[in-house]
N, C-alpha and C positions, 0 to 999 in steps of 0.2 A: 447539307442537311436539314431534313424537315425539321421546323419548330420547336420548341420542346415545352413544353409548361406548365409546373406544380399538378395541375386539374390531371393533364394525361401521366403523369407520372403515379399516379392512386390516389390524392388528397388533395383535398379541397373546402377552404376556407368557407366555400358559400351555404356545404351539407353539412356540416358542423357546427358553426358557431348556433345555429336558429337553435338545434336539439341541447348545445350546453346554455341557452337561455330559460328554457324550455324544461330543465332540471331545477335550473335554479329555482324556478319559481314552485315544481316541487318539493325541491327540499326546505324553501320560504319556511314551510306549514311546519318543520320537525324542531325551529326553533326554542323552541316552549315548551320541547325537554328539556332541552339545559337548564330552564327556570324547578325543574323539580328537585338538581341538582343546588342549589344555590348561584349559577353563572349564567348568564344573558350573554345572546352575541352581539358585536359590532359591525350591523345593519349595513356598512358602507360598505366593509369587506368580502360580503357574500358577493363571488364573479370575480374578486380580486385576485390575485399572486398570490391570495392564503385566506387563510380565513382566523377571525378573529376572536376570541372572547373574552368575557372579564368576571375576573368574583368581586368583584365591589373592591377591591382591593389591585390588583395586578392584570395585567391584558396576558393572554397567550395564543399562541399561530401554530395551525399549522400546515400541512399540505401534500398535498398525492401525487405526485410526476412518471413517467414517463421518457426509455429512453429516442424511444422512436427505432427507424431502420439502421442505425449509422453501424451495428453490428455485422450488416450484413457488406458491411463494405472492406468491414477487418477482414472476414470467410473468408473474401475474394480477396486481399489483400495481403491475407498471409500465402497463401497457394504462391506466388513471385517473391516474397521472399522467408516468407519459413516464421517472421516474428508473426505472434500469433493478436498481437495489438489488446488485450483486453484487459490490460490494466490502465490505459488511455480510456479502455470504455467505460471499465467500474467508473473511473473520474470521473467519466465526461454525467455516467447517470447517478449520482449525486451533484452537483456541479449545478444540474438542471433545477435539482428539489433546496437545493440547500438558495441558489443568488433567488427562486420564487420565494423564499421560505425569509432572509432577513432584507425583502423589499421593502418589509415592511417594519423593517423596525427587530426585528427578532434575536435574542442569540439562539444559536441550535443546540438543543439542549442531547433530543436521541435521534437517529436513523435506523429504520425498519429500512432492507432491500424486501424486493421481488423475484422471484429468474423461476421466471415458466419453459419446462424446456418439454417437450414430442418427446425423448425419451431414454433411456436412462445414459443412453451409449456419450450422447452429449458429452459427461462429466469424465468419464475414461482420457481427454484428453488431460494426463497430468501437469504442465506447462500452459496448459488453455487457463486453468481451473488454480494453479499455481496463482498466475496473473491476474485471473480475476479477483480472487479474495485478499492476494496481496494493496490490489490499486481503491477496495473498497475498502480499505485500514488506512490507507495514507492518506484520503481522499474525509475520508473524517475524523484524520489530523489535522488533514486543514479549517477544517470549518470549525473543531473548535462541539463534537459531536463524538456520542459512545453510540458506536453500534447493536443498535437494545436489541437488535434478530432481524427474524423475514420468516420468507413462503416461498417455498421451492415447490410446487408443483408438476409432477408430471403429469400432461394432458395431453396422452395419444390421442388422435386423430381432431385435432383440433389444432397443434405445433407440428409444425414441421421435424422433424422429430429430428433433423440436423440443426437446427437455430435454436438458442433462446430470446427468449422478451423476458427486457432487461425493466425496473422501477422501484419506486418503494416509495414513503411518506417520509417523512419529520416531524418534531414536536419542539417550539421553541417557546421564550419567556419573552417578549416586551417589558414588562414590569410598568415600571414606570407608565402615565399613558404620557408622558411627555415625551418619550420615544418612539409612541405607535405613529407610523408616518403613512399619513392616508391625504382621499383630493380634498379634503376637507381644508387643510392649512395650506393647500395654494392660493397662495394670494401674483395678483394686479404686476406682472417687472420682475419677476421670478426669475433666472438666468438658468438657462439648462446649461451644464458641466454632463459631456458624454465622453465613456470611458472606452478604450477602444477595445478591441476581441484577440481575441490570438485565434481566431478563426472562425470553420464556420459552426462551430458548437452541434448543439443536439437539433439543429434544423434544416430540412432543406434533403435533409441524405434521401430521401425517396429519387428529387429530381437529381442528382447526382449519380443517381444509379441508373440511372435513365437515360443518359450523359453516354457514362463509362461503356455501355451497350453497345451507343456509335460511332463510339471510337477506336479506329485499326488498329492500338493497345491495350485498349480496353485503360485500367487503370496504373499498369505500368505508360499510358503514354508523359512525357516529359511538358511540364509550365515553358514561357520562357525564359525562366529564372532559374531553367534547368531540375528547377524539383518533382517527385513522385508525384502526379494526380490523383496515387490513390492514397501515399502517406498526409499528403497534405491537408488531408478534406481530411482524415484521422487527428489530427492536432486538437490538445490540449482546449478545454475551457477554462479559460479560469473561474476563477471559487471566488469572490467577496463579500464570507461572513468577518476574517477577521479587518479586514478596509473599513466596515462598516461598524463594529465593536468601535475601532479606532476614533471617525467619526465622530461615532458615538457618544465618549467618554471629550471625546476635544471639545466638545460645547457646540458644536455649528450646529447652526442654525438651516436643518437641511428639513421642507414643508412633503416631496415624495420623489418613490425611485418606483422607474419600468423596466422593468428584465427585456429587452427586447430578444421575444424568439421567433414563436412566428406573428408573422403580418409583415415583419418586418418594422422598417422609421415608420410605419402606421402603431404602432408602441407606442408611442410619445402620448401619444392623446390619450391612455389607456383610463385618464380619469372619464366621472361621464359630468364632469362639470364646463361650462359653457368655457372655455379658454381657445385660442387660436396661439400655436407652437410655431413658431417661424427658429428656423436654422440655415444662420448662417454660416454656419463654419460644415464641412462633414472632413469626417477619414477618407483614404482616399484606401480603394478599395487595395486587395492584397491582390499577388498575381491567381491565388486561387480563385477566381468569385467574377477575374476578367477571366481567366480561361472557364468559365463557369455560363455569363453571360457569354464571352461571343460562341461558344457549344451548342449551346440553346435556343442561341435566337431570342432569348426574351431583350426586349424596353428596358429601359429604366426603372419606367417609375411597376414591373413585374419584379425585376429583380430585389428595387427595396419593400417592392409588400412583400414578399419572400422571405429575403436573406437579412442579415444583420450590417451584411456591409462592411464590415469594419469598424462596428461600436452595436456593444451587447449590455450597455447600462446607462443608465440617462436617471441621470442626481438635480431635480431642481433645490434653488435653496436659496435663500437670500444675499441678493447679489455681494451684500458685504462681508458676506465670510468670500466670496469666491475664492479668491489665493488662496486664502489660509486651507481649503477643503482642498482646489488644487498641489499645494504640497504636501496634506497628509497621502493625496492617490498618491506622489511619486514617490512618497517614504514608503507606500504597500508592496512598492516595482512592479505597478499599473504607470499606463501611459492614457491619461487626464486631458479633454479643452476643453477649452470656455466654449460652448458651440451657437447660443442662438436666446432667447426667450420666453417667454408665454407671453402673449395681454388680452384682457376679456372680452371675449365678442368669441363671433362661430365657432365650433370645434372643429381644426381642422387643423394638419402641420404641413405648413408652409416650407420646401427645404427649395432654396433662395439659387444654393451655385446650383440645383439643377435647376430652376424654373418650372420647378413641379411641386402640386400640392394632393393633401388625401384630405376629401371629404372626410366629416365623421361618419357619414351611415355606411362609409367601407370599411368599418372598424363598430361590429353592434356586438358584443360577450355578455353585453348586462343588462338585467333586469330594470 
């Protein structure tokens, strides 16, 4: 099979990332408008996972995110099994929003949904709509957030009438500034705790779809463990809102969090500060990731710069609290492990088990 890259599948970070930075520069000029209302932005949050602002007493955070194309996988797998999978699709839409929001120490308060369709015909499948709504509701409950509403435009001529575009936003409160997790808190010698993912999450779906088109049985192809490729690609993402709440309430010393989505393990170095991130241990990739790598022909370097590869949250913590934090992670029924440390120096990620590194210039998201 010919090599399939993320770029050839229809997505390219080299194109998107400079546009994100250009938008940040333009948006920065609007920060003064907050002052009209007695607020100010926390400048270090611009370009981070969530935007943070203050009224002088409390800190607040907001974020917007989209699902991507994972629902197109659900549509294809439905033709094989008869299940809609839109409960999982809705769950993942909320997960990608909430996991960004709580990475700065925020407690989610309100979530808004965005559902754009090309035709009202899409709404006529009652089971799919029921699963979508139920999935949103349950994910909001897991996140301890109110589903405040949303927008449901019909965009004929813009969106394919057989599909839906899913996304949304969330607003949360950090409250006490001591709970604000930001790069200024990073310290030389901090330990890196990684939390194991439950699968693909919402990133890399375009590449998965490209692979499925090349397989003899498509999404019905079985992995080595006998599980169906399509169903494994639709596994629900973890939602970390309760975990972060528990960690902060137990007064552990967390300095920073990276939500590992697009850009893979390069996201470890999302902070602009000059640190080298040494990973001495990484998760063993699941059968799904191994299958994707085998069928795409991608190198380790390309795989780990595209997918989470088995770990989707990185906590940077004071070494003295490492064991306590791992215990709280376990109590929340997630799997975490002490993966490495950071050190003052050149900005890069060194993955020792793979004898591989990512230079700082390969992740250039912020102004």
